[in-house]
mmCIF file of the N, C-alpha and C atoms, coordinates in Angstrom:
data_MODEL
# 
_entry.id   MODEL 
# 
loop_
_atom_site.group_PDB 
_atom_site.id 
_atom_site.type_symbol 
_atom_site.label_atom_id 
_atom_site.label_alt_id 
_atom_site.label_comp_id 
_atom_site.label_asym_id 
_atom_site.label_entity_id 
_atom_site.label_seq_id 
_atom_site.pdbx_PDB_ins_code 
_atom_site.Cartn_x 
_atom_site.Cartn_y 
_atom_site.Cartn_z 
_atom_site.occupancy 
_atom_site.B_iso_or_equiv 
_atom_site.pdbx_formal_charge 
_atom_site.auth_seq_id 
_atom_site.auth_comp_id 
_atom_site.auth_asym_id 
_atom_site.auth_atom_id 
_atom_site.pdbx_PDB_model_num 
ATOM 1   N N  . UNK A 1 1  ? -86.932 49.213 -131.442 1.00 0.00 ? 1  UNK A N  1 
ATOM 2   C CA . UNK A 1 1  ? -86.012 48.088 -131.664 1.00 0.00 ? 1  UNK A CA 1 
ATOM 3   C C  . UNK A 1 1  ? -85.767 47.824 -133.372 1.00 0.00 ? 1  UNK A C  1 
ATOM 4   N N  . UNK A 1 2  ? -86.977 47.648 -134.270 1.00 0.00 ? 2  UNK A N  1 
ATOM 5   C CA . UNK A 1 2  ? -86.670 47.310 -135.486 1.00 0.00 ? 2  UNK A CA 1 
ATOM 6   C C  . UNK A 1 2  ? -86.462 48.722 -135.990 1.00 0.00 ? 2  UNK A C  1 
ATOM 7   N N  . UNK A 1 3  ? -85.284 48.804 -136.678 1.00 0.00 ? 3  UNK A N  1 
ATOM 8   C CA . UNK A 1 3  ? -84.820 49.889 -137.338 1.00 0.00 ? 3  UNK A CA 1 
ATOM 9   C C  . UNK A 1 3  ? -84.975 49.758 -139.038 1.00 0.00 ? 3  UNK A C  1 
ATOM 10  N N  . UNK A 1 4  ? -85.217 50.819 -139.299 1.00 0.00 ? 4  UNK A N  1 
ATOM 11  C CA . UNK A 1 4  ? -85.940 51.195 -140.792 1.00 0.00 ? 4  UNK A CA 1 
ATOM 12  C C  . UNK A 1 4  ? -84.466 50.453 -142.129 1.00 0.00 ? 4  UNK A C  1 
ATOM 13  N N  . UNK A 1 5  ? -85.054 49.475 -142.543 1.00 0.00 ? 5  UNK A N  1 
ATOM 14  C CA . UNK A 1 5  ? -83.962 48.762 -143.525 1.00 0.00 ? 5  UNK A CA 1 
ATOM 15  C C  . UNK A 1 5  ? -83.408 47.469 -142.816 1.00 0.00 ? 5  UNK A C  1 
ATOM 16  N N  . UNK A 1 6  ? -83.417 47.455 -141.897 1.00 0.00 ? 6  UNK A N  1 
ATOM 17  C CA . UNK A 1 6  ? -82.939 46.127 -141.034 1.00 0.00 ? 6  UNK A CA 1 
ATOM 18  C C  . UNK A 1 6  ? -83.764 44.717 -141.309 1.00 0.00 ? 6  UNK A C  1 
ATOM 19  N N  . UNK A 1 7  ? -84.582 44.307 -142.362 1.00 0.00 ? 7  UNK A N  1 
ATOM 20  C CA . UNK A 1 7  ? -85.444 43.299 -142.730 1.00 0.00 ? 7  UNK A CA 1 
ATOM 21  C C  . UNK A 1 7  ? -86.785 43.075 -142.185 1.00 0.00 ? 7  UNK A C  1 
ATOM 22  N N  . UNK A 1 8  ? -87.512 44.055 -141.879 1.00 0.00 ? 8  UNK A N  1 
ATOM 23  C CA . UNK A 1 8  ? -88.949 43.933 -141.617 1.00 0.00 ? 8  UNK A CA 1 
ATOM 24  C C  . UNK A 1 8  ? -89.328 44.128 -143.054 1.00 0.00 ? 8  UNK A C  1 
ATOM 25  N N  . UNK A 1 9  ? -90.217 43.140 -143.138 1.00 0.00 ? 9  UNK A N  1 
ATOM 26  C CA . UNK A 1 9  ? -90.644 42.530 -144.653 1.00 0.00 ? 9  UNK A CA 1 
ATOM 27  C C  . UNK A 1 9  ? -91.550 43.915 -145.107 1.00 0.00 ? 9  UNK A C  1 
ATOM 28  N N  . UNK A 1 10 ? -91.178 43.999 -146.468 1.00 0.00 ? 10 UNK A N  1 
ATOM 29  C CA . UNK A 1 10 ? -91.968 45.072 -147.255 1.00 0.00 ? 10 UNK A CA 1 
ATOM 30  C C  . UNK A 1 10 ? -92.091 46.588 -146.717 1.00 0.00 ? 10 UNK A C  1 
ATOM 31  N N  . UNK A 1 11 ? -91.002 46.748 -145.789 1.00 0.00 ? 11 UNK A N  1 
ATOM 32  C CA . UNK A 1 11 ? -90.940 48.017 -145.221 1.00 0.00 ? 11 UNK A CA 1 
ATOM 33  C C  . UNK A 1 11 ? -90.026 49.380 -146.032 1.00 0.00 ? 11 UNK A C  1 
ATOM 34  N N  . UNK A 1 12 ? -89.651 48.952 -147.179 1.00 0.00 ? 12 UNK A N  1 
ATOM 35  C CA . UNK A 1 12 ? -88.508 49.348 -147.930 1.00 0.00 ? 12 UNK A CA 1 
ATOM 36  C C  . UNK A 1 12 ? -87.240 49.287 -147.534 1.00 0.00 ? 12 UNK A C  1 
ATOM 37  N N  . UNK A 1 13 ? -87.151 48.301 -147.050 1.00 0.00 ? 13 UNK A N  1 
ATOM 38  C CA . UNK A 1 13 ? -85.704 47.684 -146.525 1.00 0.00 ? 13 UNK A CA 1 
ATOM 39  C C  . UNK A 1 13 ? -85.032 46.786 -147.709 1.00 0.00 ? 13 UNK A C  1 
ATOM 40  N N  . UNK A 1 14 ? -84.501 45.838 -147.408 1.00 0.00 ? 14 UNK A N  1 
ATOM 41  C CA . UNK A 1 14 ? -83.839 44.879 -148.200 1.00 0.00 ? 14 UNK A CA 1 
ATOM 42  C C  . UNK A 1 14 ? -84.826 44.236 -149.281 1.00 0.00 ? 14 UNK A C  1 
ATOM 43  N N  . UNK A 1 15 ? -85.316 43.935 -148.520 1.00 0.00 ? 15 UNK A N  1 
ATOM 44  C CA . UNK A 1 15 ? -86.882 43.009 -149.134 1.00 0.00 ? 15 UNK A CA 1 
ATOM 45  C C  . UNK A 1 15 ? -87.210 43.556 -150.449 1.00 0.00 ? 15 UNK A C  1 
ATOM 46  N N  . UNK A 1 16 ? -87.153 44.849 -150.433 1.00 0.00 ? 16 UNK A N  1 
ATOM 47  C CA . UNK A 1 16 ? -87.760 44.995 -151.671 1.00 0.00 ? 16 UNK A CA 1 
ATOM 48  C C  . UNK A 1 16 ? -86.933 45.444 -153.120 1.00 0.00 ? 16 UNK A C  1 
ATOM 49  N N  . UNK A 1 17 ? -85.436 45.172 -152.696 1.00 0.00 ? 17 UNK A N  1 
ATOM 50  C CA . UNK A 1 17 ? -84.373 45.395 -153.562 1.00 0.00 ? 17 UNK A CA 1 
ATOM 51  C C  . UNK A 1 17 ? -83.942 43.644 -154.036 1.00 0.00 ? 17 UNK A C  1 
ATOM 52  N N  . UNK A 1 18 ? -84.534 42.692 -153.389 1.00 0.00 ? 18 UNK A N  1 
ATOM 53  C CA . UNK A 1 18 ? -83.989 41.269 -153.824 1.00 0.00 ? 18 UNK A CA 1 
ATOM 54  C C  . UNK A 1 18 ? -84.332 41.174 -155.366 1.00 0.00 ? 18 UNK A C  1 
ATOM 55  N N  . UNK A 1 19 ? -83.293 40.653 -155.551 1.00 0.00 ? 19 UNK A N  1 
ATOM 56  C CA . UNK A 1 19 ? -83.125 40.316 -157.344 1.00 0.00 ? 19 UNK A CA 1 
ATOM 57  C C  . UNK A 1 19 ? -84.168 39.162 -157.510 1.00 0.00 ? 19 UNK A C  1 
ATOM 58  N N  . UNK A 1 20 ? -84.475 38.276 -156.781 1.00 0.00 ? 20 UNK A N  1 
ATOM 59  C CA . UNK A 1 20 ? -85.306 36.952 -157.312 1.00 0.00 ? 20 UNK A CA 1 
ATOM 60  C C  . UNK A 1 20 ? -86.600 37.323 -156.720 1.00 0.00 ? 20 UNK A C  1 
ATOM 61  N N  . UNK A 1 21 ? -87.556 38.485 -156.318 1.00 0.00 ? 21 UNK A N  1 
ATOM 62  C CA . UNK A 1 21 ? -88.460 38.696 -155.971 1.00 0.00 ? 21 UNK A CA 1 
ATOM 63  C C  . UNK A 1 21 ? -89.711 38.988 -156.829 1.00 0.00 ? 21 UNK A C  1 
ATOM 64  N N  . UNK A 1 22 ? -90.863 37.943 -156.938 1.00 0.00 ? 22 UNK A N  1 
ATOM 65  C CA . UNK A 1 22 ? -91.953 38.897 -157.338 1.00 0.00 ? 22 UNK A CA 1 
ATOM 66  C C  . UNK A 1 22 ? -91.594 38.508 -159.103 1.00 0.00 ? 22 UNK A C  1 
ATOM 67  N N  . UNK A 1 23 ? -92.151 39.181 -160.063 1.00 0.00 ? 23 UNK A N  1 
ATOM 68  C CA . UNK A 1 23 ? -92.780 38.623 -161.267 1.00 0.00 ? 23 UNK A CA 1 
ATOM 69  C C  . UNK A 1 23 ? -91.087 38.711 -161.931 1.00 0.00 ? 23 UNK A C  1 
ATOM 70  N N  . UNK A 1 24 ? -89.867 39.635 -161.492 1.00 0.00 ? 24 UNK A N  1 
ATOM 71  C CA . UNK A 1 24 ? -88.784 39.990 -162.088 1.00 0.00 ? 24 UNK A CA 1 
ATOM 72  C C  . UNK A 1 24 ? -88.110 38.514 -161.680 1.00 0.00 ? 24 UNK A C  1 
ATOM 73  N N  . UNK A 1 25 ? -87.999 37.661 -160.607 1.00 0.00 ? 25 UNK A N  1 
ATOM 74  C CA . UNK A 1 25 ? -87.722 36.227 -160.201 1.00 0.00 ? 25 UNK A CA 1 
ATOM 75  C C  . UNK A 1 25 ? -88.193 35.266 -161.127 1.00 0.00 ? 25 UNK A C  1 
ATOM 76  N N  . UNK A 1 26 ? -89.284 35.516 -161.840 1.00 0.00 ? 26 UNK A N  1 
ATOM 77  C CA . UNK A 1 26 ? -90.145 34.609 -162.372 1.00 0.00 ? 26 UNK A CA 1 
ATOM 78  C C  . UNK A 1 26 ? -89.299 34.715 -164.149 1.00 0.00 ? 26 UNK A C  1 
ATOM 79  N N  . UNK A 1 27 ? -89.305 35.957 -164.204 1.00 0.00 ? 27 UNK A N  1 
ATOM 80  C CA . UNK A 1 27 ? -88.707 36.121 -165.587 1.00 0.00 ? 27 UNK A CA 1 
ATOM 81  C C  . UNK A 1 27 ? -87.395 35.226 -165.776 1.00 0.00 ? 27 UNK A C  1 
ATOM 82  N N  . UNK A 1 28 ? -86.535 36.029 -164.597 1.00 0.00 ? 28 UNK A N  1 
ATOM 83  C CA . UNK A 1 28 ? -85.060 35.007 -164.612 1.00 0.00 ? 28 UNK A CA 1 
ATOM 84  C C  . UNK A 1 28 ? -84.833 33.715 -164.335 1.00 0.00 ? 28 UNK A C  1 
ATOM 85  N N  . UNK A 1 29 ? -85.708 33.283 -163.666 1.00 0.00 ? 29 UNK A N  1 
ATOM 86  C CA . UNK A 1 29 ? -85.839 31.650 -163.607 1.00 0.00 ? 29 UNK A CA 1 
ATOM 87  C C  . UNK A 1 29 ? -86.173 30.969 -164.983 1.00 0.00 ? 29 UNK A C  1 
ATOM 88  N N  . UNK A 1 30 ? -87.060 31.681 -165.444 1.00 0.00 ? 30 UNK A N  1 
ATOM 89  C CA . UNK A 1 30 ? -87.210 31.223 -166.876 1.00 0.00 ? 30 UNK A CA 1 
ATOM 90  C C  . UNK A 1 30 ? -86.162 31.284 -167.844 1.00 0.00 ? 30 UNK A C  1 
ATOM 91  N N  . UNK A 1 31 ? -85.243 32.200 -167.645 1.00 0.00 ? 31 UNK A N  1 
ATOM 92  C CA . UNK A 1 31 ? -84.362 32.569 -168.702 1.00 0.00 ? 31 UNK A CA 1 
ATOM 93  C C  . UNK A 1 31 ? -83.056 31.494 -168.328 1.00 0.00 ? 31 UNK A C  1 
ATOM 94  N N  . UNK A 1 32 ? -82.622 31.387 -166.899 1.00 0.00 ? 32 UNK A N  1 
ATOM 95  C CA . UNK A 1 32 ? -82.305 30.402 -166.693 1.00 0.00 ? 32 UNK A CA 1 
ATOM 96  C C  . UNK A 1 32 ? -82.516 28.857 -167.252 1.00 0.00 ? 32 UNK A C  1 
ATOM 97  N N  . UNK A 1 33 ? -83.515 28.629 -166.980 1.00 0.00 ? 33 UNK A N  1 
ATOM 98  C CA . UNK A 1 33 ? -84.250 27.285 -167.529 1.00 0.00 ? 33 UNK A CA 1 
ATOM 99  C C  . UNK A 1 33 ? -83.733 27.114 -168.784 1.00 0.00 ? 33 UNK A C  1 
ATOM 100 N N  . UNK A 1 34 ? -84.422 28.057 -169.964 1.00 0.00 ? 34 UNK A N  1 
ATOM 101 C CA . UNK A 1 34 ? -84.242 28.287 -171.241 1.00 0.00 ? 34 UNK A CA 1 
ATOM 102 C C  . UNK A 1 34 ? -82.747 28.299 -171.517 1.00 0.00 ? 34 UNK A C  1 
ATOM 103 N N  . UNK A 1 35 ? -81.888 28.936 -171.073 1.00 0.00 ? 35 UNK A N  1 
ATOM 104 C CA . UNK A 1 35 ? -80.338 28.947 -170.931 1.00 0.00 ? 35 UNK A CA 1 
ATOM 105 C C  . UNK A 1 35 ? -80.083 27.506 -170.941 1.00 0.00 ? 35 UNK A C  1 
ATOM 106 N N  . UNK A 1 36 ? -80.101 26.925 -170.107 1.00 0.00 ? 36 UNK A N  1 
ATOM 107 C CA . UNK A 1 36 ? -79.648 25.780 -169.822 1.00 0.00 ? 36 UNK A CA 1 
ATOM 108 C C  . UNK A 1 36 ? -80.200 24.654 -170.366 1.00 0.00 ? 36 UNK A C  1 
ATOM 109 N N  . UNK A 1 37 ? -81.412 24.775 -171.042 1.00 0.00 ? 37 UNK A N  1 
ATOM 110 C CA . UNK A 1 37 ? -81.655 23.642 -171.864 1.00 0.00 ? 37 UNK A CA 1 
ATOM 111 C C  . UNK A 1 37 ? -81.253 24.074 -173.114 1.00 0.00 ? 37 UNK A C  1 
ATOM 112 N N  . UNK A 1 38 ? -81.065 25.322 -173.834 1.00 0.00 ? 38 UNK A N  1 
ATOM 113 C CA . UNK A 1 38 ? -80.198 25.477 -175.004 1.00 0.00 ? 38 UNK A CA 1 
ATOM 114 C C  . UNK A 1 38 ? -79.095 24.671 -174.809 1.00 0.00 ? 38 UNK A C  1 
ATOM 115 N N  . UNK A 1 39 ? -78.160 25.267 -173.974 1.00 0.00 ? 39 UNK A N  1 
ATOM 116 C CA . UNK A 1 39 ? -76.550 24.674 -173.687 1.00 0.00 ? 39 UNK A CA 1 
ATOM 117 C C  . UNK A 1 39 ? -76.237 23.031 -173.845 1.00 0.00 ? 39 UNK A C  1 
ATOM 118 N N  . UNK A 1 40 ? -77.453 22.156 -173.239 1.00 0.00 ? 40 UNK A N  1 
ATOM 119 C CA . UNK A 1 40 ? -77.384 20.992 -173.243 1.00 0.00 ? 40 UNK A CA 1 
ATOM 120 C C  . UNK A 1 40 ? -78.105 20.548 -174.183 1.00 0.00 ? 40 UNK A C  1 
ATOM 121 N N  . UNK A 1 41 ? -78.735 21.123 -174.830 1.00 0.00 ? 41 UNK A N  1 
ATOM 122 C CA . UNK A 1 41 ? -78.843 20.536 -176.712 1.00 0.00 ? 41 UNK A CA 1 
ATOM 123 C C  . UNK A 1 41 ? -77.947 20.729 -177.279 1.00 0.00 ? 41 UNK A C  1 
ATOM 124 N N  . UNK A 1 42 ? -77.454 21.817 -177.372 1.00 0.00 ? 42 UNK A N  1 
ATOM 125 C CA . UNK A 1 42 ? -75.810 22.297 -178.095 1.00 0.00 ? 42 UNK A CA 1 
ATOM 126 C C  . UNK A 1 42 ? -75.031 21.223 -177.835 1.00 0.00 ? 42 UNK A C  1 
ATOM 127 N N  . UNK A 1 43 ? -74.723 20.704 -176.703 1.00 0.00 ? 43 UNK A N  1 
ATOM 128 C CA . UNK A 1 43 ? -73.695 19.894 -176.259 1.00 0.00 ? 43 UNK A CA 1 
ATOM 129 C C  . UNK A 1 43 ? -74.025 18.363 -176.713 1.00 0.00 ? 43 UNK A C  1 
ATOM 130 N N  . UNK A 1 44 ? -75.331 18.558 -176.430 1.00 0.00 ? 44 UNK A N  1 
ATOM 131 C CA . UNK A 1 44 ? -75.777 16.890 -176.752 1.00 0.00 ? 44 UNK A CA 1 
ATOM 132 C C  . UNK A 1 44 ? -75.441 16.670 -178.409 1.00 0.00 ? 44 UNK A C  1 
ATOM 133 N N  . UNK A 1 45 ? -76.052 17.773 -179.207 1.00 0.00 ? 45 UNK A N  1 
ATOM 134 C CA . UNK A 1 45 ? -75.588 17.503 -180.727 1.00 0.00 ? 45 UNK A CA 1 
ATOM 135 C C  . UNK A 1 45 ? -74.126 17.607 -181.160 1.00 0.00 ? 45 UNK A C  1 
ATOM 136 N N  . UNK A 1 46 ? -73.370 17.704 -180.062 1.00 0.00 ? 46 UNK A N  1 
ATOM 137 C CA . UNK A 1 46 ? -72.020 17.576 -180.426 1.00 0.00 ? 46 UNK A CA 1 
ATOM 138 C C  . UNK A 1 46 ? -71.524 19.183 -180.947 1.00 0.00 ? 46 UNK A C  1 
ATOM 139 N N  . UNK A 1 47 ? -72.030 19.793 -180.773 1.00 0.00 ? 47 UNK A N  1 
ATOM 140 C CA . UNK A 1 47 ? -71.818 21.260 -181.345 1.00 0.00 ? 47 UNK A CA 1 
ATOM 141 C C  . UNK A 1 47 ? -72.002 21.744 -182.533 1.00 0.00 ? 47 UNK A C  1 
ATOM 142 N N  . UNK A 1 48 ? -72.325 20.721 -183.405 1.00 0.00 ? 48 UNK A N  1 
ATOM 143 C CA . UNK A 1 48 ? -72.510 20.757 -184.622 1.00 0.00 ? 48 UNK A CA 1 
ATOM 144 C C  . UNK A 1 48 ? -73.649 21.957 -184.796 1.00 0.00 ? 48 UNK A C  1 
ATOM 145 N N  . UNK A 1 49 ? -73.632 22.560 -185.978 1.00 0.00 ? 49 UNK A N  1 
ATOM 146 C CA . UNK A 1 49 ? -75.013 23.830 -186.315 1.00 0.00 ? 49 UNK A CA 1 
ATOM 147 C C  . UNK A 1 49 ? -76.003 22.729 -186.900 1.00 0.00 ? 49 UNK A C  1 
ATOM 148 N N  . UNK A 1 50 ? -75.723 22.297 -187.917 1.00 0.00 ? 50 UNK A N  1 
ATOM 149 C CA . UNK A 1 50 ? -76.831 21.391 -188.839 1.00 0.00 ? 50 UNK A CA 1 
ATOM 150 C C  . UNK A 1 50 ? -75.823 20.515 -189.494 1.00 0.00 ? 50 UNK A C  1 
ATOM 151 N N  . UNK A 1 51 ? -76.476 19.377 -190.236 1.00 0.00 ? 51 UNK A N  1 
ATOM 152 C CA . UNK A 1 51 ? -76.044 18.301 -191.071 1.00 0.00 ? 51 UNK A CA 1 
ATOM 153 C C  . UNK A 1 51 ? -76.994 18.675 -192.446 1.00 0.00 ? 51 UNK A C  1 
ATOM 154 N N  . UNK A 1 52 ? -76.068 18.225 -193.389 1.00 0.00 ? 52 UNK A N  1 
ATOM 155 C CA . UNK A 1 52 ? -76.560 18.543 -194.635 1.00 0.00 ? 52 UNK A CA 1 
ATOM 156 C C  . UNK A 1 52 ? -77.082 17.147 -195.411 1.00 0.00 ? 52 UNK A C  1 
ATOM 157 N N  . UNK A 1 53 ? -78.366 16.833 -196.096 1.00 0.00 ? 53 UNK A N  1 
ATOM 158 C CA . UNK A 1 53 ? -78.578 15.777 -196.443 1.00 0.00 ? 53 UNK A CA 1 
ATOM 159 C C  . UNK A 1 53 ? -77.794 15.783 -197.719 1.00 0.00 ? 53 UNK A C  1 
ATOM 160 N N  . UNK A 1 54 ? -77.912 14.204 -198.437 1.00 0.00 ? 54 UNK A N  1 
ATOM 161 C CA . UNK A 1 54 ? -77.296 14.118 -199.587 1.00 0.00 ? 54 UNK A CA 1 
ATOM 162 C C  . UNK A 1 54 ? -77.513 14.951 -200.811 1.00 0.00 ? 54 UNK A C  1 
ATOM 163 N N  . UNK A 1 55 ? -78.930 14.965 -200.495 1.00 0.00 ? 55 UNK A N  1 
ATOM 164 C CA . UNK A 1 55 ? -79.392 16.011 -202.321 1.00 0.00 ? 55 UNK A CA 1 
ATOM 165 C C  . UNK A 1 55 ? -79.119 17.041 -201.976 1.00 0.00 ? 55 UNK A C  1 
ATOM 166 N N  . UNK A 1 56 ? -79.256 17.660 -200.975 1.00 0.00 ? 56 UNK A N  1 
ATOM 167 C CA . UNK A 1 56 ? -78.750 19.365 -200.521 1.00 0.00 ? 56 UNK A CA 1 
ATOM 168 C C  . UNK A 1 56 ? -77.451 19.553 -200.939 1.00 0.00 ? 56 UNK A C  1 
ATOM 169 N N  . UNK A 1 57 ? -76.254 18.363 -200.535 1.00 0.00 ? 57 UNK A N  1 
ATOM 170 C CA . UNK A 1 57 ? -74.747 18.460 -201.079 1.00 0.00 ? 57 UNK A CA 1 
ATOM 171 C C  . UNK A 1 57 ? -74.884 18.427 -202.233 1.00 0.00 ? 57 UNK A C  1 
ATOM 172 N N  . UNK A 1 58 ? -75.577 17.773 -203.182 1.00 0.00 ? 58 UNK A N  1 
ATOM 173 C CA . UNK A 1 58 ? -75.255 17.490 -204.344 1.00 0.00 ? 58 UNK A CA 1 
ATOM 174 C C  . UNK A 1 58 ? -75.659 18.903 -205.112 1.00 0.00 ? 58 UNK A C  1 
ATOM 175 N N  . UNK A 1 59 ? -76.555 19.130 -204.578 1.00 0.00 ? 59 UNK A N  1 
ATOM 176 C CA . UNK A 1 59 ? -77.266 20.482 -204.815 1.00 0.00 ? 59 UNK A CA 1 
ATOM 177 C C  . UNK A 1 59 ? -76.069 21.613 -204.891 1.00 0.00 ? 59 UNK A C  1 
ATOM 178 N N  . UNK A 1 60 ? -75.385 21.685 -203.982 1.00 0.00 ? 60 UNK A N  1 
ATOM 179 C CA . UNK A 1 60 ? -74.650 22.905 -203.597 1.00 0.00 ? 60 UNK A CA 1 
ATOM 180 C C  . UNK A 1 60 ? -73.604 22.697 -204.453 1.00 0.00 ? 60 UNK A C  1 
ATOM 181 N N  . UNK A 1 61 ? -72.784 21.168 -204.677 1.00 0.00 ? 61 UNK A N  1 
ATOM 182 C CA . UNK A 1 61 ? -71.870 20.945 -205.483 1.00 0.00 ? 61 UNK A CA 1 
ATOM 183 C C  . UNK A 1 61 ? -72.372 21.078 -206.834 1.00 0.00 ? 61 UNK A C  1 
ATOM 184 N N  . UNK A 1 62 ? -73.101 21.356 -207.470 1.00 0.00 ? 62 UNK A N  1 
ATOM 185 C CA . UNK A 1 62 ? -73.611 21.637 -208.969 1.00 0.00 ? 62 UNK A CA 1 
ATOM 186 C C  . UNK A 1 62 ? -73.651 22.975 -209.016 1.00 0.00 ? 62 UNK A C  1 
ATOM 187 N N  . UNK A 1 63 ? -74.055 23.856 -207.720 1.00 0.00 ? 63 UNK A N  1 
ATOM 188 C CA . UNK A 1 63 ? -74.321 25.120 -207.921 1.00 0.00 ? 63 UNK A CA 1 
ATOM 189 C C  . UNK A 1 63 ? -72.392 25.822 -208.030 1.00 0.00 ? 63 UNK A C  1 
ATOM 190 N N  . UNK A 1 64 ? -71.758 25.089 -207.143 1.00 0.00 ? 64 UNK A N  1 
ATOM 191 C CA . UNK A 1 64 ? -70.430 25.656 -207.447 1.00 0.00 ? 64 UNK A CA 1 
ATOM 192 C C  . UNK A 1 64 ? -69.740 25.368 -208.298 1.00 0.00 ? 64 UNK A C  1 
ATOM 193 N N  . UNK A 1 65 ? -70.250 24.347 -209.069 1.00 0.00 ? 65 UNK A N  1 
ATOM 194 C CA . UNK A 1 65 ? -69.747 24.042 -210.535 1.00 0.00 ? 65 UNK A CA 1 
ATOM 195 C C  . UNK A 1 65 ? -69.856 24.574 -211.653 1.00 0.00 ? 65 UNK A C  1 
ATOM 196 N N  . UNK A 1 66 ? -71.607 25.307 -211.517 1.00 0.00 ? 66 UNK A N  1 
ATOM 197 C CA . UNK A 1 66 ? -71.765 25.874 -212.247 1.00 0.00 ? 66 UNK A CA 1 
ATOM 198 C C  . UNK A 1 66 ? -71.463 27.631 -212.384 1.00 0.00 ? 66 UNK A C  1 
ATOM 199 N N  . UNK A 1 67 ? -71.269 27.780 -210.889 1.00 0.00 ? 67 UNK A N  1 
ATOM 200 C CA . UNK A 1 67 ? -70.754 29.223 -210.715 1.00 0.00 ? 67 UNK A CA 1 
ATOM 201 C C  . UNK A 1 67 ? -69.359 29.080 -211.268 1.00 0.00 ? 67 UNK A C  1 
ATOM 202 N N  . UNK A 1 68 ? -68.545 28.172 -211.336 1.00 0.00 ? 68 UNK A N  1 
ATOM 203 C CA . UNK A 1 68 ? -67.194 28.300 -211.926 1.00 0.00 ? 68 UNK A CA 1 
ATOM 204 C C  . UNK A 1 68 ? -66.144 28.176 -210.761 1.00 0.00 ? 68 UNK A C  1 
ATOM 205 N N  . UNK A 1 69 ? -66.648 27.710 -209.257 1.00 0.00 ? 69 UNK A N  1 
ATOM 206 C CA . UNK A 1 69 ? -65.912 27.692 -208.241 1.00 0.00 ? 69 UNK A CA 1 
ATOM 207 C C  . UNK A 1 69 ? -64.823 26.500 -208.113 1.00 0.00 ? 69 UNK A C  1 
ATOM 208 N N  . UNK A 1 70 ? -65.484 25.199 -208.776 1.00 0.00 ? 70 UNK A N  1 
ATOM 209 C CA . UNK A 1 70 ? -64.452 24.623 -209.010 1.00 0.00 ? 70 UNK A CA 1 
ATOM 210 C C  . UNK A 1 70 ? -64.507 23.915 -210.381 1.00 0.00 ? 70 UNK A C  1 
ATOM 211 N N  . UNK A 1 71 ? -63.459 23.405 -210.771 1.00 0.00 ? 71 UNK A N  1 
ATOM 212 C CA . UNK A 1 71 ? -63.322 22.583 -211.927 1.00 0.00 ? 71 UNK A CA 1 
ATOM 213 C C  . UNK A 1 71 ? -64.014 21.170 -212.190 1.00 0.00 ? 71 UNK A C  1 
ATOM 214 N N  . UNK A 1 72 ? -64.256 20.851 -213.331 1.00 0.00 ? 72 UNK A N  1 
ATOM 215 C CA . UNK A 1 72 ? -64.743 19.751 -213.722 1.00 0.00 ? 72 UNK A CA 1 
ATOM 216 C C  . UNK A 1 72 ? -64.132 18.621 -213.158 1.00 0.00 ? 72 UNK A C  1 
ATOM 217 N N  . UNK A 1 73 ? -62.867 18.380 -212.962 1.00 0.00 ? 73 UNK A N  1 
ATOM 218 C CA . UNK A 1 73 ? -62.316 16.773 -212.176 1.00 0.00 ? 73 UNK A CA 1 
ATOM 219 C C  . UNK A 1 73 ? -62.818 16.964 -210.787 1.00 0.00 ? 73 UNK A C  1 
ATOM 220 N N  . UNK A 1 74 ? -62.667 18.119 -210.363 1.00 0.00 ? 74 UNK A N  1 
ATOM 221 C CA . UNK A 1 74 ? -63.178 18.202 -208.710 1.00 0.00 ? 74 UNK A CA 1 
ATOM 222 C C  . UNK A 1 74 ? -64.577 18.069 -208.438 1.00 0.00 ? 74 UNK A C  1 
ATOM 223 N N  . UNK A 1 75 ? -65.355 18.534 -209.289 1.00 0.00 ? 75 UNK A N  1 
ATOM 224 C CA . UNK A 1 75 ? -66.962 17.955 -209.352 1.00 0.00 ? 75 UNK A CA 1 
ATOM 225 C C  . UNK A 1 75 ? -66.969 16.831 -209.207 1.00 0.00 ? 75 UNK A C  1 
ATOM 226 N N  . UNK A 1 76 ? -66.414 15.951 -210.597 1.00 0.00 ? 76 UNK A N  1 
ATOM 227 C CA . UNK A 1 76 ? -66.710 14.615 -211.133 1.00 0.00 ? 76 UNK A CA 1 
ATOM 228 C C  . UNK A 1 76 ? -66.154 13.758 -209.478 1.00 0.00 ? 76 UNK A C  1 
ATOM 229 N N  . UNK A 1 77 ? -65.095 14.015 -209.128 1.00 0.00 ? 77 UNK A N  1 
ATOM 230 C CA . UNK A 1 77 ? -64.645 13.314 -207.781 1.00 0.00 ? 77 UNK A CA 1 
ATOM 231 C C  . UNK A 1 77 ? -65.380 13.609 -206.581 1.00 0.00 ? 77 UNK A C  1 
ATOM 232 N N  . UNK A 1 78 ? -65.885 14.811 -206.311 1.00 0.00 ? 78 UNK A N  1 
ATOM 233 C CA . UNK A 1 78 ? -66.878 15.147 -204.874 1.00 0.00 ? 78 UNK A CA 1 
ATOM 234 C C  . UNK A 1 78 ? -68.185 14.487 -205.592 1.00 0.00 ? 78 UNK A C  1 
ATOM 235 N N  . UNK A 1 79 ? -68.304 14.324 -206.728 1.00 0.00 ? 79 UNK A N  1 
ATOM 236 C CA . UNK A 1 79 ? -70.018 13.915 -206.864 1.00 0.00 ? 79 UNK A CA 1 
ATOM 237 C C  . UNK A 1 79 ? -69.860 12.150 -206.292 1.00 0.00 ? 79 UNK A C  1 
ATOM 238 N N  . UNK A 1 80 ? -68.883 11.796 -207.124 1.00 0.00 ? 80 UNK A N  1 
ATOM 239 C CA . UNK A 1 80 ? -68.507 10.248 -206.879 1.00 0.00 ? 80 UNK A CA 1 
ATOM 240 C C  . UNK A 1 80 ? -68.266 9.795  -205.104 1.00 0.00 ? 80 UNK A C  1 
ATOM 241 N N  . UNK A 1 81 ? -67.690 11.331 -204.750 1.00 0.00 ? 81 UNK A N  1 
ATOM 242 C CA . UNK A 1 81 ? -67.815 10.633 -202.664 1.00 0.00 ? 81 UNK A CA 1 
ATOM 243 C C  . UNK A 1 81 ? -69.038 10.852 -202.496 1.00 0.00 ? 81 UNK A C  1 
ATOM 244 N N  . UNK A 1 82 ? -69.692 11.816 -202.922 1.00 0.00 ? 82 UNK A N  1 
ATOM 245 C CA . UNK A 1 82 ? -71.147 12.001 -202.259 1.00 0.00 ? 82 UNK A CA 1 
ATOM 246 C C  . UNK A 1 82 ? -72.237 10.875 -202.621 1.00 0.00 ? 82 UNK A C  1 
ATOM 247 N N  . UNK A 1 83 ? -72.278 9.961  -203.592 1.00 0.00 ? 83 UNK A N  1 
ATOM 248 C CA . UNK A 1 83 ? -72.397 8.903  -204.302 1.00 0.00 ? 83 UNK A CA 1 
ATOM 249 C C  . UNK A 1 83 ? -72.845 7.585  -203.354 1.00 0.00 ? 83 UNK A C  1 
# 
């Protein structure tokens, strides 16, 4: 009546190949939960990678001025904007 591979539990049929079976299923479940958590966190923050504090922004501005990337007038204007 029962033929090999037609659903007898653990007889080498399709139960042995279920993708969410045993430890593999636990790992896949954890990965799905972590992925959903990361996606929700990314969307909650508005998709921005990170914000720069005012002190760090002034440091970046000073570094750009010292390296000659911006001129004095631009430096002073941006420094005033950050203050």
